Structure formats: C-alpha cells, structure tokens
C-alpha positions, 0 to 999 in steps of 0.5 A, a space after each residue: 917667785 918662780 925659778 928658771 926651771 919653772 918658767 921653762 916648764 911653763 913655756 914647754 907646757 909641762 909645769 905642775 905645782 903640787 899643793 898639799 892644801 887647797 880650798 875651793 869655795 863659792 865666790 859669794 860664800 866666803 865663810 860657808 862650806 868649801 871643798 878642801 884637800 890636796 891636789 895640783 895646779 898645772 899647765 896642760 899641753 893645750 896651753 891652758 892652766 888647770 887645777 885638780 883637787 882631791 877632797 874627802 867631802 861627801 859629794 853634793 849631787 845637786 851641786 855636781 849636776 847643777 845647771 848654769 841657768 837658761 841658755 843665752 843668759 849670763 851665768 849668775 855670780 853665785 855659780 862661780 868658785 874661788 880657789 886658794 892653794 898652798 904649795 910645797 914651797 909655802 907659796 899661796 896661789 889664788 884664782 877667781 871666777 872658776 866653773 869647776 867640773 866633777 870627775 867622780 868619787 869612790 863609794 860616795 866617800 870622796 870627790 875629785 874636782 878640776 877645771 880651767 883657770 883663766 889666771 892664777 896669782 902667786 904670793 910669797 914672803 921674800 924674807 927680806 927687809 928691802 923696800 924695793 918693789 919689783 915686777 917680773 913679766 915673761 912673754 913666751 914668744 920669739 921677739 927681737 928687742 934691740 938692745 942698748 946694754 952688752 952681756 958678756 960671757 967669758 969661758 975660762 978653763 984651768 985659769 986659761 981664757 978660752 973664749 969671750 962673747 959679747 951681745 947687745 941683748 939687754 935693754 935698760 931704760 927708766 920710765 914712769 918712776 921705774 927702772 926697766 930691763 928687757 932680756 930677749 932669750 930663746 923663746 921668752 922675753 923677760 921684762 923686769 921693772 923696779 921702783 924704790 917705793 911702789 910700782 904704778 897701778 896696773 903696771 903689768 897691763 900697761 907694759 903688755 899694752 905698750 909692748 903690743 903697740 910697739 911690736 904691732 903683734 899680739 902677745 
C-alpha cells in the first residue's frame, strides 16, 4: 500500500501524494454539485494531514463565506464535506467530515480549496488471488519492544564474509486468530497482522489500545 520511502516521508512530515482527480462533495448530498479537479494530499510540518484541490468551477460566494451557525452549538451535518481522490498510482484516498477553507480564485474562473483532514483511508487493488488478509500499522515513536525472534544481517564482499550481525528485534505471536509480527526500527514501530479468512472487526483500534495499555504511554 505505502512504500518504505512514503512511510519515512510521513515520519519526516514531508509526505505528499499528487492526485490528478479529486472530488469534494457535501456529506449529505451524494449526487449533488461537487468541486472537482486536481491537487494533492500531504502531511504538513505541524504534523497535520491536509488537502489542496484546484477546481475550475465558478466560486459560490454564499458557500465560501458561510457561517457554521451560532457559537456554542454543534455544526450541522450538512456543513461537512467528503473527499475522494485518485493518485498517480491509481490508489483511492477518502476522508470524511471535512470543513474546507477557500484560498482564492482568479477572475472568478476557478477556486482553490484546502483544509485539514482528521484521517485519510487508502484503498487499492493488490492484483493477487491470495485469500490472506493483512493489516500494516505504523507508530512514529521510539518504542522498545522485547523481541523473541532473531534478525540476522550478513555482509559479503566479493564472496568473502565480512561481518554478521544478529539482533532480537522482531516479536512474533498468535492471538485472536491472527499472526502478529512487531518490528521496532529507528523512530517507528511496525505491527503486521495476517489472517487466512478475515481480520477481527476494529482490529486497528484494538491493537492501538492494547499497545498503549502495555506501554502505559500515549501513541
């Protein structure tokens, strides 16, 4: 789904994915008018996820300068937008309950819209007939996890063995019908879970809660 380079970019807060096709639509209006165009999704230096969409649509001034209602009251559901974007690799990115901002437009012929994303989900076709389901979670923090499996790195130069290094840096176990593997690397902990048929419901939340409980640390 995400390459190692993209994971590092997320960690360094330099990640950006370019999307030739983006659609921003009110959450209560699935078939109504929408802002469409190209743009990108990125992680800003402040750590927040954000999107920017360039649309050729005529700006709606009433929509651009709308109020979210009286202070102290919940924002109405029809004020939120949903985003769907297709990046250059064919992956589909989706985010919901967005309150977008309008940066500006040129001669009334286009509009630039951006805003923060609480979360973004990515789906893609793996092009495989494997029935195994997998989950890959990454936590950007320096966390020490006791290992029960050895990783061995061997360096060979011109057929000559120069060095061999072994570390207990991988943890493997089975629970809840899943096989888990935890790898603690510099600045990131990767948790892989796999199952033959299907993963338990809400597994990402359960794994996150369990890890926070064991470590007694926020993630």
